[in-house]
LONUGU-74570 format. One line per 2 residues: number of its first residue (from 1); their letters; for each residue x, y, z of C-alpha. Coordinates in steps of 0.2 Angstrom, whole numbers, always signed. Layout:
LONUGU-74570
NUM> a> X:Y:Z; ...
end
This chain:
LONUGU-74570
1> mv> +183:-18:+41; +185:-3:+52
3> ll> +196:-2:+67; +197:+12:+81
5> gt> +211:+22:+73; +218:+25:+56
7> ik> +227:+8:+55; +216:-3:+45
9> mf> +214:-22:+45; +227:-30:+33
11> iv> +214:-41:+24; +211:-41:+5
13> pc> +195:-47:-4; +195:-66:-8
15> yf> +196:-67:-27; +208:-82:-27
17> cs> +207:-101:-27; +216:-111:-13
19> il> +232:-113:-23; +234:-94:-27
21> ll> +230:-91:-8; +245:-102:-4
23> ni> +256:-91:-14; +249:-74:-9
25> yg> +249:-79:+10; +267:-85:+9
27> vh> +266:-102:+16; +283:-101:+24
29> gi> +290:-110:+39; +284:-106:+56
31> ly> +294:-120:+65; +293:-118:+84
33> pr> +309:-111:+91; +320:-125:+98
35> es> +338:-123:+103; +351:-133:+95
37> es> +369:-133:+91; +365:-119:+78
39> rq> +350:-110:+86; +349:-100:+101
41> iq> +334:-92:+109; +332:-76:+119
43> dl> +316:-74:+130; +308:-56:+130
45> ng> +295:-61:+142; +294:-51:+158
47> iw> +287:-34:+164; +285:-22:+149
49> df> +280:-4:+149; +262:-2:+144
51> rm> +251:+13:+138; +232:+13:+133
53> dd> +227:+25:+120; +211:+32:+127
55> st> +210:+47:+115; +193:+49:+107
57> nr> +198:+42:+91; +210:+29:+98
59> nk> +223:+36:+86; +234:+47:+97
61> gf> +248:+35:+97; +250:+35:+78
63> ee> +247:+53:+77; +261:+57:+89
65> dw> +273:+42:+83; +274:+34:+100
67> fk> +285:+20:+92; +299:+33:+89
69> qp> +304:+34:+108; +302:+24:+124
71> lk> +283:+24:+129; +288:+32:+146
73> rt> +293:+48:+137; +276:+49:+128
75> gs> +266:+50:+144; +261:+40:+160
77> vl> +264:+21:+158; +259:+5:+168
79> km> +269:-10:+171; +262:-25:+161
81> pv> +267:-43:+162; +270:-52:+146
83> ps> +262:-65:+143; +245:-60:+150
85> sf> +229:-52:+146; +230:-33:+149
87> nd> +211:-32:+153; +212:-45:+167
89> it> +227:-36:+176; +222:-19:+183
91> et> +208:-14:+195; +199:-1:+183
93> re> +183:-3:+174; +191:+7:+160
95> mr> +205:-5:+157; +194:-21:+158
97> df> +182:-14:+145; +194:-5:+134
99> vg> +193:-7:+115; +206:+1:+104
101> wv> +225:+2:+103; +236:-2:+117
103> wy> +255:+0:+117; +269:-11:+124
105> dr> +288:-8:+124; +303:-15:+132
107> qf> +322:-13:+131; +334:-28:+127
109> yv> +351:-32:+122; +358:-45:+110
111> sp> +375:-53:+109; +388:-47:+97
113> dw> +390:-65:+93; +373:-64:+83
115> ik> +379:-51:+71; +383:-65:+58
117> kr> +367:-75:+61; +350:-73:+55
119> vv> +339:-66:+70; +321:-68:+70
121> lr> +308:-59:+81; +293:-70:+85
123> vd> +277:-66:+93; +267:-82:+98
125> sa> +250:-73:+100; +244:-55:+100
127> hy> +225:-52:+100; +220:-45:+88
129> ta> +229:-34:+76; +247:-30:+79
131> vv> +260:-18:+73; +278:-21:+78
133> wv> +293:-9:+78; +311:-13:+82
135> ns> +321:+3:+86; +307:+13:+78
137> ie> +307:+4:+62; +291:-6:+57
139> vv> +295:-24:+54; +279:-33:+54
141> kh> +260:-32:+54; +248:-46:+58
143> tg> +229:-49:+60; +222:-62:+70
145> gh> +224:-68:+88; +230:-85:+94
147> lp> +243:-89:+81; +261:-85:+79
149> fe> +270:-73:+67; +288:-68:+65
151> re> +300:-58:+55; +319:-57:+52
153> vg> +325:-41:+62; +344:-43:+61
155> eh> +347:-28:+50; +338:-17:+62
157> lk> +347:-22:+78; +361:-14:+88
159> fs> +374:-27:+93; +382:-15:+105
161> ga> +370:-5:+116; +352:-6:+120
163> nr> +338:-11:+108; +319:-7:+109
165> vt> +304:-17:+103; +287:-8:+102
167> ia> +271:-17:+99; +254:-9:+96
169> in> +239:-20:+98; +220:-17:+93
171> nt> +207:-28:+101; +192:-22:+90
173> lt> +181:-36:+84; +171:-33:+68
175> pe> +161:-44:+56; +177:-48:+47
177> tl> +187:-54:+62; +187:-72:+70
179> pp> +179:-72:+82; +167:-59:+75
181> ge> +160:-44:+83; +153:-26:+80
183> iv> +156:-9:+85; +140:+1:+89
185> wh> +141:+20:+89; +129:+30:+100
187> td> +127:+46:+92; +113:+54:+103
189> ss> +123:+67:+112; +110:+70:+124
191> sy> +111:+52:+131; +129:+48:+127
193> pi> +146:+57:+127; +153:+62:+110
195> gy> +162:+48:+102; +154:+35:+113
197> ft> +153:+17:+107; +152:-1:+113
199> qk> +159:-17:+108; +147:-31:+104
201> tq> +153:-49:+102; +144:-64:+95
203> tn> +148:-75:+109; +148:-74:+128
205> af> +166:-76:+130; +176:-62:+137
207> ny> +186:-53:+124; +203:-56:+132
209> ag> +217:-45:+123; +236:-42:+124
211> lh> +252:-51:+122; +245:-68:+127
213> rs> +260:-79:+124; +279:-78:+123
215> vr> +289:-65:+113; +306:-70:+109
217> ly> +321:-68:+98; +329:-84:+90
219> tt> +344:-86:+78; +348:-98:+64
221> pv> +362:-98:+52; +360:-88:+36
223> dy> +358:-104:+27; +344:-113:+37
225> vd> +330:-126:+37; +314:-116:+34
227> di> +300:-129:+36; +297:-148:+38
229> ti> +282:-158:+34; +280:-176:+39
231> tt> +267:-189:+36; +267:-206:+44
233> sf> +260:-224:+41; +264:-242:+46
235> yh> +262:-259:+40; +264:-273:+53
237> sk> +279:-269:+63; +287:-257:+51
239> gh> +284:-238:+52; +285:-227:+37
241> vk> +289:-209:+37; +288:-197:+22
243> yn> +297:-180:+24; +298:-164:+14
245> is> +311:-151:+20; +311:-133:+14
247> rk> +328:-125:+14; +333:-106:+13
249> rn> +351:-105:+6; +363:-93:-2
251> at> +377:-106:-4; +376:-117:-20
253> ns> +385:-132:-12; +374:-140:+2
255> al> +370:-157:+9; +355:-163:+19
257> tv> +356:-177:+32; +340:-183:+40
259> ei> +340:-195:+55; +326:-203:+65
261> ld> +330:-204:+83; +321:-215:+96
263> nd> +316:-208:+113; +333:-213:+120
265> gn> +342:-203:+106; +348:-218:+96
267> tv> +347:-217:+77; +335:-229:+70
269> ar> +335:-223:+52; +345:-211:+41
271> aq> +346:-203:+24; +357:-191:+15
273> ad> +354:-180:+0; +362:-165:-9
275> ek> +348:-156:-18; +333:-167:-15
277> dg> +322:-161:-1; +310:-175:+0
279> ge> +312:-193:+5; +306:-208:+14
281> ld> +312:-218:+29; +307:-234:+37
283> ie> +307:-238:+56; +309:-257:+60
285> nv> +299:-263:+76; +291:-246:+77
287> nl> +283:-239:+92; +266:-231:+88
289> ww> +259:-215:+95; +243:-220:+104
291> py> +230:-210:+113; +230:-211:+132
293> lm> +225:-228:+138; +218:-234:+121
295> vd> +229:-249:+122; +236:-260:+135
297> gg> +249:-252:+145; +244:-234:+141
299> gp> +257:-222:+148; +265:-207:+138
301> ay> +263:-207:+120; +279:-213:+110
303> ly> +288:-199:+101; +303:-200:+89
305> tl> +313:-185:+84; +317:-181:+66
307> kv> +334:-173:+66; +338:-162:+51
309> sf> +356:-156:+48; +358:-144:+34
311> nt> +376:-141:+29; +384:-128:+17
313> sq> +401:-122:+15; +398:-108:+27
315> st> +388:-116:+41; +377:-130:+48
317> dv> +359:-129:+54; +352:-142:+65
319> yr> +333:-143:+69; +325:-157:+79
321> lp> +306:-160:+77; +297:-172:+89
323> fg> +284:-183:+80; +274:-199:+82
325> vr> +270:-213:+70; +251:-215:+69
327> tv> +237:-215:+56; +220:-207:+57
329> ev> +206:-212:+45; +187:-212:+43
331> ng> +179:-228:+37; +161:-229:+36
333> sq> +153:-224:+53; +169:-225:+63
335> lf> +185:-215:+66; +201:-225:+67
337> in> +218:-222:+75; +231:-234:+70
339> kk> +217:-245:+62; +208:-247:+79
341> pf> +191:-238:+82; +194:-223:+93
343> yc> +181:-217:+105; +183:-199:+112
345> rg> +181:-197:+131; +183:-179:+130
347> va> +180:-161:+136; +178:-145:+127
349> kq> +191:-133:+135; +195:-115:+137
351> ed> +213:-109:+138; +208:-98:+152
353> ad> +220:-97:+167; +215:-88:+183
355> ir> +224:-71:+183; +233:-71:+167
357> gr> +217:-72:+156; +223:-81:+141
359> gl> +241:-78:+145; +253:-93:+144
361> dl> +254:-101:+162; +265:-117:+162
363> av> +259:-121:+180; +241:-121:+174
365> iv> +245:-131:+158; +253:-145:+169
367> kd> +239:-145:+181; +226:-146:+167
369> fn> +234:-161:+160; +235:-170:+177
371> ll> +216:-166:+179; +212:-173:+161
373> kw> +221:-189:+166; +212:-189:+183
375> lg> +196:-188:+174; +201:-202:+162
377> an> +199:-191:+147; +209:-194:+131
379> cf> +204:-179:+120; +199:-161:+120
381> rt> +194:-148:+107; +202:-132:+107
383> sh> +186:-122:+108; +186:-110:+101
385> yp> +203:-105:+95; +220:-112:+93
387> ya> +229:-115:+110; +247:-112:+114
389> ee> +261:-123:+107; +266:-127:+124
391> im> +249:-135:+127; +250:-144:+110
393> dq> +267:-151:+115; +260:-159:+131
395> ad> +246:-166:+121; +259:-174:+109
397> qq> +269:-181:+124; +255:-187:+135
399> gi> +244:-195:+121; +229:-183:+122
401> vv> +220:-182:+106; +216:-164:+99
403> id> +202:-157:+88; +211:-142:+82
405> ec> +198:-128:+80; +200:-110:+72
407> pg> +192:-95:+80; +177:-95:+68
409> mg> +164:-95:+82; +146:-90:+79
411> lr> +147:-84:+61; +131:-76:+55
413> si> +124:-69:+39; +133:-53:+42
415> nf> +150:-62:+42; +148:-72:+26
417> rp> +157:-59:+15; +173:-59:+4
419> at> +184:-50:+17; +179:-62:+31
421> ka> +182:-77:+20; +199:-71:+14
423> hh> +204:-69:+33; +197:-86:+37
425> lr> +207:-94:+23; +222:-86:+30
427> vm> +219:-92:+48; +217:-110:+42
429> te> +233:-108:+32; +242:-102:+48
431> lv> +234:-115:+59; +238:-130:+48
433> qr> +256:-123:+45; +259:-122:+64
435> dk> +251:-139:+69; +253:-150:+54
437> nr> +266:-162:+61; +258:-165:+78
439> ps> +252:-183:+81; +239:-177:+94
441> vi> +230:-167:+81; +218:-179:+72
443> mw> +205:-167:+65; +203:-149:+59
445> sv> +188:-139:+65; +184:-124:+53
447> as> +171:-116:+64; +159:-118:+79
449> dp> +140:-114:+79; +139:-105:+62
451> es> +123:-101:+54; +125:-117:+44
453> dl> +107:-117:+38; +110:-101:+26
455> pq> +113:-103:+8; +128:-90:+9
457> ae> +135:-101:+23; +136:-116:+11
459> ny> +146:-105:-2; +157:-98:+11
461> fr> +162:-114:+20; +163:-125:+4
463> si> +179:-114:+0; +185:-115:+18
465> is> +184:-134:+19; +191:-136:+2
467> ht> +206:-125:+6; +209:-134:+22
469> rh> +208:-151:+13; +220:-144:+0
471> ld> +232:-139:+14; +231:-156:+23
473> sg> +223:-171:+15; +228:-183:+29
475> rp> +216:-178:+43; +197:-177:+44
477> it> +189:-160:+43; +174:-155:+54
479> fa> +165:-141:+62; +154:-140:+77
481> sn> +135:-138:+73; +120:-132:+83
483> kq> +108:-135:+69; +97:-149:+64
485> eh> +100:-162:+50; +86:-156:+39
487> nd> +92:-138:+38; +111:-139:+39
489> rl> +120:-136:+23; +138:-140:+28
491> aq> +139:-158:+35; +139:-164:+17
493> yv> +157:-157:+15; +165:-163:+31
495> dv> +171:-180:+36; +165:-181:+54
497> ic> +149:-173:+61; +151:-164:+77
499> ln> +136:-158:+87; +133:-146:+101
501> ry> +118:-150:+111; +109:-142:+126
503> vg> +93:-151:+129; +88:-149:+147
505> ws> +98:-133:+148; +96:-119:+135
507> rd> +82:-130:+127; +68:-139:+138
509> qg> +75:-130:+153; +74:-141:+168
511> hl> +66:-156:+159; +78:-170:+161
513> dv> +66:-183:+156; +66:-178:+138
515> iv> +85:-179:+135; +87:-198:+131
517> lk> +72:-198:+119; +77:-181:+110
519> mt> +96:-186:+109; +92:-203:+102
521> kd> +81:-196:+89; +93:-182:+85
523> lt> +108:-192:+83; +99:-206:+73
525> nw> +92:-193:+61; +109:-186:+58
527> yn> +117:-203:+54; +103:-209:+43
529> ky> +105:-194:+32; +124:-193:+31
531> kk> +131:-210:+36; +146:-202:+44
533> pi> +154:-204:+62; +147:-192:+75
535> iv> +155:-184:+90; +144:-174:+102
537> te> +157:-160:+105; +146:-150:+118
539> yg> +133:-155:+131; +131:-150:+149
541> ag> +123:-138:+162; +129:-124:+173
543> ai> +132:-126:+191; +137:-113:+204
545> pg> +150:-121:+216; +142:-126:+232
547> lh> +124:-123:+227; +114:-138:+232
549> ka> +95:-142:+232; +84:-157:+234
551> ps> +77:-162:+222; +89:-155:+210
553> am> +86:-138:+201; +95:-128:+188
555> ft> +112:-121:+193; +114:-133:+207
557> eq> +128:-146:+207; +115:-160:+208
559> yq> +106:-154:+192; +123:-154:+183
561> vd> +126:-172:+188; +108:-178:+184
563> li> +109:-170:+167; +125:-177:+161
565> ke> +120:-194:+167; +104:-193:+156
567> yh> +116:-189:+141; +127:-204:+145
569> da> +111:-215:+145; +108:-208:+127
571> fd> +126:-210:+122; +126:-229:+128
573> rm> +110:-232:+117; +120:-226:+102
575> rr> +136:-236:+106; +126:-252:+107
577> lp> +118:-251:+90; +122:-265:+78
579> ip> +131:-251:+67; +139:-239:+80
581> fl> +141:-222:+74; +144:-212:+89
583> mg> +163:-209:+91; +164:-198:+106
585> em> +157:-187:+119; +164:-170:+125
587> vw> +156:-162:+140; +155:-143:+140
589> nf> +165:-137:+149; +182:-143:+157
591> ad> +182:-128:+169; +172:-112:+173
593> fq> +179:-97:+163; +176:-78:+162
595> st> +161:-72:+152; +155:-56:+146
597> sd> +146:-45:+159; +131:-44:+149
599> sg> +128:-63:+149; +120:-61:+166
601> ld> +134:-69:+176; +152:-65:+178
603> rn> +157:-83:+174; +152:-96:+162
605> nm> +149:-109:+176; +147:-124:+165
607> gv> +163:-132:+170; +164:-148:+179
609> lt> +179:-140:+188; +179:-122:+195
611> rq> +190:-109:+187; +203:-113:+201
613> re> +202:-131:+195; +193:-138:+210
615> pk> +181:-152:+206; +162:-150:+207
617> aa> +151:-165:+209; +150:-168:+191
619> ay> +168:-170:+189; +167:-186:+200
621> al> +152:-192:+189; +162:-189:+173
623> ka> +177:-198:+180; +167:-214:+184
625> ry> +160:-213:+167; +176:-212:+158
627> yh> +185:-225:+168; +170:-237:+164
629> lm> +173:-233:+146; +191:-236:+147
631> ee> +188:-254:+154; +176:-257:+140
633> ca> +188:-251:+127; +202:-262:+135
635> li> +191:-277:+133; +187:-273:+115
637> sk> +205:-271:+111; +210:-288:+118
639> n> +196:-296:+108
end
């Protein structure tokens, strides 16, 4: 993989099986930072200094060692908010379309009280390749956007006086990144400037880049809880929780106390051990975690807290992990949550705020969950990359089911190579490690719209799927396919079949009258071949807000409504079969989002909401549909 600059991607060829990968990749704890009696957090978000390396080879920053002094001493800097996408902030074409290395830095102070603690620097998301220095000392490198990385930095800190953190980020997409892309060099000096290149992507999504999520410091004692893994089940009114706790310790004498707290903070189960890190606890009269309005009463999903106290002769570490008791299983043609059939009333979603690009925005997060419930939705797919942990927290708390998808979007023959696979395996490791304890996550998606009809795709994804199942055998695995049942090579390996379909939009454009017949035939063929549950994870049409025409025509709001209603008729045919196998429908898309300028329009306008979260006519049609489905599910639940 070639980056613009001399710092190369940190990916090795994939010569190893899943078990060896676990060791090589260092499956260590990546617990979300939570304050407790023993842990403190210092937020480093805010306005940072920023500099774009626009040298011809994009390597001036490394050649001149910009990390050795404040950026403002190396040249002119801009002010850049963190978190945000740097290419969605300024008013220049050069910044919006920039590809290569950009540099961030800021000054900070730490309390002298932290000198005897373990201090960790955590970056929740840097797109795409990042190098981090603390006080001019390199502390960590990471490849891949959307997922967190961290490193202990206490030995490099000054506990009296100012510290400086510097982060260099390269947003180059290549055949070995996820999502993939390609750098095209234009060598005709009579037509292009010397060194001229363009970034090509394999999707029409805009290549947002920067420090997209929080940057922070947090502390733990020197002896600390490194990782927690829990699995849950229930029998009648009794909940069952299995836990495994990884501890890092220097002291030989230690004790571990594990408690389960209800949502009022009362202890409902407790265990204590010295050296044993795994165990089981039962919860009498358990409150199950249910998806939104799946059972009578609805309301927020019920969360317990696993309180882990790790005591040594020197210190005590306390970590509280929210979790829900629920089960997920595939049985025949159906998907079950808590032993009841689950039907996904969903949306495919983009984590795309208005001004911050993909930068974390708490106001937008809360607004979006209010809109999901207004629509009557109970699930979404993280298309096409892992979302912020703050979004996942809300899904856990509000009972919104998540199909958790990695950034493997649009993989083609050029991408099915050892280096890409090695990186893909690592991304799945990091994703499962981050989200494994979340009750909202019911399924892992390893890709979207790959060329799954190619022989090399079968060899490639067989490894990815096997690796993911090795990491977590308790959740179904899927990918989103745009192929047909007769030429797809991957569906045989997954548990649930997810299909992206655009009859009447990108295919049979303008012909609404063929949707029901084509979708009925399509879904039936898939089920007859594989006998697995099916979710339609994408369908829809674009609509320019305010554009109307009678009769409806493509890009009008009326056409978007007419099209989704045709799909709903097809879905209802499938749902009323003697053996129902359609387990969900997810419209594309929740809201309009920024697309690449070469896609024809500035926006992907297939949302049922505008980018500013105002409803189009299709939103009201979808809302009526989902509330009708809720009433049907309630009747089925009662019976």
